[in-house]
TORDREN-355725 format. One record per residue: residue number from 0; residue in one letter; x, y, z of N, C-alpha, C in turn. Coordinates in pm, whole numbers, padded with zeros to 5 digits. Example, Ala and Ser with C-alpha at 12.3 -4.5 7.8 and 13.67 -1.06 7.14 Angstrom:
% TORDREN-355725
+-----+---+--------+--------+--------+--------+--------+--------+--------+--------+--------+
!   k ! r !   n_xx !   n_yy !   n_zz !  ca_xx !  ca_yy !  ca_zz !   c_xx !   c_yy !   c_zz !
+-----+---+--------+--------+--------+--------+--------+--------+--------+--------+--------+
!   0 ! A !  01319 ! -00569 !  00780 !  01230 ! -00450 !  00780 !  01320 ! -00330 !  00780 !
!   1 ! S !  01285 ! -00225 !  00708 !  01367 ! -00106 !  00714 !  01290 !  00003 !  00787 !
+-----+---+--------+--------+--------+--------+--------+--------+--------+--------+--------+
//
This chain:
% TORDREN-355725
+-----+---+--------+--------+--------+--------+--------+--------+--------+--------+--------+
!   k ! r !   n_xx !   n_yy !   n_zz !  ca_xx !  ca_yy !  ca_zz !   c_xx !   c_yy !   c_zz !
+-----+---+--------+--------+--------+--------+--------+--------+--------+--------+--------+
!   0 ! M !  00076 ! -05999 ! -02167 !  00064 ! -05859 ! -02200 ! -00085 ! -05826 ! -02216 !
!   1 ! D ! -00125 ! -05715 ! -02161 ! -00261 ! -05664 ! -02171 ! -00298 ! -05644 ! -02319 !
!   2 ! Q ! -00421 ! -05680 ! -02357 ! -00463 ! -05672 ! -02498 ! -00461 ! -05527 ! -02549 !
!   3 ! D ! -00502 ! -05431 ! -02466 ! -00499 ! -05291 ! -02508 ! -00356 ! -05246 ! -02537 !
!   4 ! L ! -00264 ! -05288 ! -02451 ! -00123 ! -05254 ! -02471 ! -00070 ! -05319 ! -02598 !
!   5 ! K ! -00107 ! -05445 ! -02619 ! -00065 ! -05515 ! -02740 ! -00121 ! -05447 ! -02863 !
!   6 ! D ! -00247 ! -05406 ! -02859 ! -00309 ! -05337 ! -02972 ! -00239 ! -05205 ! -03000 !
!   7 ! A ! -00206 ! -05132 ! -02894 ! -00135 ! -05004 ! -02910 !  00003 ! -05026 ! -02970 !
!   8 ! L !  00073 ! -05129 ! -02922 !  00204 ! -05161 ! -02974 !  00195 ! -05202 ! -03121 !
!   9 ! D !  00096 ! -05280 ! -03155 !  00075 ! -05320 ! -03295 !  00048 ! -05198 ! -03382 !
!  10 ! A ! -00029 ! -05102 ! -03332 ! -00061 ! -04981 ! -03408 !  00066 ! -04898 ! -03431 !
!  11 ! V !  00149 ! -04886 ! -03328 !  00275 ! -04812 ! -03343 !  00366 ! -04883 ! -03443 !
!  12 ! T !  00375 ! -05014 ! -03432 !  00457 ! -05092 ! -03524 !  00411 ! -05073 ! -03668 !
!  13 ! A !  00280 ! -05075 ! -03689 !  00225 ! -05054 ! -03823 !  00255 ! -04914 ! -03874 !
!  14 ! S !  00245 ! -04814 ! -03786 !  00274 ! -04676 ! -03826 !  00420 ! -04661 ! -03867 !
!  15 ! V !  00509 ! -04720 ! -03790 !  00652 ! -04714 ! -03823 !  00679 ! -04782 ! -03957 !
!  16 ! A !  00617 ! -04895 ! -03980 !  00635 ! -04965 ! -04107 !  00585 ! -04880 ! -04223 !
!  17 ! T !  00472 ! -04812 ! -04203 !  00418 ! -04726 ! -04308 !  00513 ! -04611 ! -04338 !
!  18 ! V !  00564 ! -04548 ! -04234 !  00658 ! -04437 ! -04253 !  00784 ! -04485 ! -04324 !
!  19 ! K !  00836 ! -04598 ! -04281 !  00957 ! -04652 ! -04346 !  00930 ! -04682 ! -04492 !
!  20 ! G !  00815 ! -04740 ! -04522 !  00780 ! -04770 ! -04660 !  00763 ! -04644 ! -04743 !
!  21 ! T !  00701 ! -04543 ! -04684 !  00682 ! -04416 ! -04753 !  00817 ! -04350 ! -04778 !
!  22 ! N !  00902 ! -04349 ! -04677 !  01035 ! -04290 ! -04694 !  01113 ! -04362 ! -04803 !
!  23 ! A !  01107 ! -04493 ! -04805 !  01178 ! -04570 ! -04907 !  01125 ! -04536 ! -05046 !
!  24 ! S !  00994 ! -04521 ! -05057 !  00934 ! -04486 ! -05187 !  00977 ! -04348 ! -05232 !
!  25 ! I !  00977 ! -04252 ! -05139 !  01019 ! -04116 ! -05172 !  01165 ! -04116 ! -05215 !
!  26 ! L !  01249 ! -04183 ! -05138 !  01391 ! -04188 ! -05174 !  01412 ! -04251 ! -05311 !
!  27 ! E !  01343 ! -04359 ! -05338 !  01358 ! -04427 ! -05466 !  01313 ! -04335 ! -05580 !
!  28 ! F !  01203 ! -04264 ! -05560 !  01154 ! -04172 ! -05662 !  01254 ! -04059 ! -05686 !
!  29 ! I !  01310 ! -04003 ! -05578 !  01408 ! -03895 ! -05592 !  01535 ! -03947 ! -05660 !
!  30 ! K !  01580 ! -04066 ! -05621 !  01705 ! -04120 ! -05674 !  01692 ! -04169 ! -05818 !
!  31 ! T !  01579 ! -04229 ! -05853 !  01569 ! -04290 ! -05985 !  01456 ! -04236 ! -06071 !
!  32 ! G !  01342 ! -04208 ! -06011 !  01226 ! -04166 ! -06089 !  01245 ! -04032 ! -06157 !
!  33 ! I !  01278 ! -03931 ! -06078 !  01296 ! -03797 ! -06136 !  01415 ! -03795 ! -06231 !
!  34 ! P !  01532 ! -03848 ! -06193 !  01643 ! -03849 ! -06289 !  01610 ! -03924 ! -06418 !
!  35 ! A !  01528 ! -04028 ! -06410 !  01490 ! -04101 ! -06532 !  01405 ! -04014 ! -06624 !
!  36 ! V !  01316 ! -03936 ! -06565 !  01233 ! -03845 ! -06645 !  01322 ! -03737 ! -06709 !
!  37 ! V !  01415 ! -03683 ! -06630 !  01507 ! -03582 ! -06682 !  01590 ! -03642 ! -06795 !
!  38 ! Q !  01641 ! -03764 ! -06775 !  01723 ! -03827 ! -06878 !  01644 ! -03854 ! -07005 !
!  39 ! A !  01519 ! -03895 ! -06991 !  01435 ! -03918 ! -07109 !  01416 ! -03789 ! -07187 !
!  40 ! A !  01397 ! -03678 ! -07115 !  01382 ! -03548 ! -07181 !  01513 ! -03507 ! -07249 !
!  41 ! V !  01625 ! -03531 ! -07183 !  01756 ! -03501 ! -07242 !  01777 ! -03584 ! -07368 !
!  42 ! D !  01746 ! -03712 ! -07361 !  01762 ! -03799 ! -07477 !  01677 ! -03752 ! -07594 !
!  43 ! K !  01553 ! -03713 ! -07565 !  01464 ! -03666 ! -07672 !  01517 ! -03536 ! -07731 !
!  44 ! A !  01561 ! -03444 ! -07645 !  01615 ! -03318 ! -07693 !  01741 ! -03340 ! -07778 !
!  45 ! A !  01825 ! -03434 ! -07735 !  01945 ! -03465 ! -07811 !  01908 ! -03522 ! -07948 !
!  46 ! A !  01807 ! -03607 ! -07951 !  01762 ! -03663 ! -08078 !  01707 ! -03555 ! -08171 !
!  47 ! L !  01658 ! -03446 ! -08113 !  01604 ! -03336 ! -08192 !  01709 ! -03230 ! -08225 !
!  48 ! G !  01835 ! -03257 ! -08183 !  01944 ! -03169 ! -08224 !  02008 ! -03085 ! -08116 !
!  49 ! A !  01964 ! -03096 ! -07992 !  02028 ! -03019 ! -07884 !  02170 ! -03071 ! -07864 !
!  50 ! T !  02259 ! -02980 ! -07831 !  02399 ! -03019 ! -07812 !  02422 ! -03063 ! -07669 !
!  51 ! P !  02529 ! -03141 ! -07646 !  02561 ! -03181 ! -07509 !  02580 ! -03061 ! -07416 !
!  52 ! E !  02638 ! -02955 ! -07467 !  02658 ! -02835 ! -07386 !  02524 ! -02774 ! -07343 !
!  53 ! E !  02428 ! -02772 ! -07433 !  02296 ! -02719 ! -07401 !  02223 ! -02805 ! -07298 !
!  54 ! L !  02250 ! -02934 ! -07303 !  02179 ! -03028 ! -07217 !  02248 ! -03053 ! -07083 !
!  55 ! Q !  02373 ! -03012 ! -07069 !  02449 ! -03041 ! -06947 !  02378 ! -02995 ! -06820 !
!  56 ! P !  02319 ! -02875 ! -06814 !  02251 ! -02835 ! -06690 !  02140 ! -02931 ! -06649 !
!  57 ! F !  02070 ! -02987 ! -06745 !  01962 ! -03082 ! -06713 !  02018 ! -03215 ! -06665 !
!  58 ! T !  02125 ! -03260 ! -06728 !  02191 ! -03382 ! -06684 !  02242 ! -03367 ! -06541 !
!  59 ! D !  02297 ! -03249 ! -06511 !  02349 ! -03223 ! -06376 !  02239 ! -03229 ! -06271 !
!  60 ! V !  02118 ! -03182 ! -06305 !  02006 ! -03186 ! -06210 !  01978 ! -03330 ! -06168 !
!  61 ! G !  01971 ! -03421 ! -06264 !  01946 ! -03562 ! -06232 !  02053 ! -03619 ! -06141 !
!  62 ! K !  02178 ! -03586 ! -06168 !  02288 ! -03634 ! -06084 !  02280 ! -03575 ! -05944 !
!  63 ! D !  02248 ! -03445 ! -05937 !  02237 ! -03380 ! -05806 !  02124 ! -03439 ! -05723 !
!  64 ! L !  02012 ! -03470 ! -05785 !  01900 ! -03530 ! -05712 !  01939 ! -03664 ! -05654 !
!  65 ! T !  02005 ! -03745 ! -05733 !  02048 ! -03877 ! -05686 !  02143 ! -03863 ! -05567 !
!  66 ! A !  02237 ! -03769 ! -05577 !  02336 ! -03752 ! -05471 !  02275 ! -03692 ! -05344 !
!  67 ! S !  02168 ! -03614 ! -05358 !  02110 ! -03541 ! -05245 !  01979 ! -03599 ! -05195 !
!  68 ! A !  01947 ! -03720 ! -05232 !  01815 ! -03777 ! -05202 !  01780 ! -03774 ! -05053 !
!  69 ! Q !  01870 ! -03816 ! -04966 !  01840 ! -03819 ! -04823 !  01823 ! -03678 ! -04769 !
!  70 ! E !  01905 ! -03586 ! -04813 !  01894 ! -03446 ! -04770 !  01758 ! -03388 ! -04813 !
!  71 ! I !  01715 ! -03421 ! -04934 !  01585 ! -03374 ! -04983 !  01472 ! -03433 ! -04898 !
!  72 ! L !  01479 ! -03562 ! -04870 !  01377 ! -03626 ! -04787 !  01373 ! -03562 ! -04648 !
!  73 ! D !  01487 ! -03537 ! -04589 !  01491 ! -03472 ! -04457 !  01428 ! -03333 ! -04463 !
!  74 ! A !  01454 ! -03259 ! -04570 !  01395 ! -03126 ! -04585 !  01244 ! -03134 ! -04600 !
!  75 ! I !  01197 ! -03234 ! -04672 !  01052 ! -03252 ! -04687 !  00989 ! -03275 ! -04551 !
!  76 ! H !  01048 ! -03363 ! -04472 !  00994 ! -03391 ! -04338 !  01003 ! -03270 ! -04246 !
!  77 ! A !  01110 ! -03195 ! -04255 !  01129 ! -03079 ! -04169 !  01028 ! -02969 ! -04200 !
!  78 ! N !  00981 ! -02963 ! -04323 !  00889 ! -02857 ! -04363 !  00746 ! -02903 ! -04378 !
!  79 ! D !  00716 ! -03025 ! -04336 !  00580 ! -03078 ! -04346 !  00500 ! -03034 ! -04225 !
!  80 ! P !  00399 ! -02948 ! -04245 !  00321 ! -02901 ! -04131 !  00220 ! -03002 ! -04081 !
!  81 ! T !  00202 ! -03112 ! -04153 !  00102 ! -03210 ! -04116 !  00164 ! -03322 ! -04036 !
!  82 ! P !  00118 ! -03347 ! -03914 !  00174 ! -03460 ! -03838 !  00135 ! -03593 ! -03902 !
!  83 ! L !  00215 ! -03694 ! -03876 !  00184 ! -03827 ! -03928 !  00052 ! -03876 ! -03871 !
!  84 ! K ! -00027 ! -03941 ! -03954 ! -00153 ! -03997 ! -03907 ! -00122 ! -04125 ! -03831 !
!  85 ! R ! -00196 ! -04147 ! -03729 ! -00179 ! -04268 ! -03649 ! -00277 ! -04374 ! -03694 !
!  86 ! N ! -00230 ! -04497 ! -03695 ! -00317 ! -04609 ! -03729 ! -00383 ! -04659 ! -03603 !
!  87 ! T ! -00501 ! -04603 ! -03571 ! -00569 ! -04646 ! -03449 ! -00704 ! -04702 ! -03483 !
+-----+---+--------+--------+--------+--------+--------+--------+--------+--------+--------+
//
């Protein structure tokens, strides 16, 4: 295989790996990071006297984020005006 072609293939492979890693990080943050922050706030509010009924909308947000993580990621990509940077 020609070295230039190999270098180009290696660059594409690296770009794909970066995108996959970024997507995995975004999904993980949407599925666990944000809901964990919401839950910590709910727990603190409950400790300060908020009722379960008052806190239910916030609890629902965390559950909805976890359930919709892939859809949210797809929407982020669909609305991103910046093309992916190439590793060249």
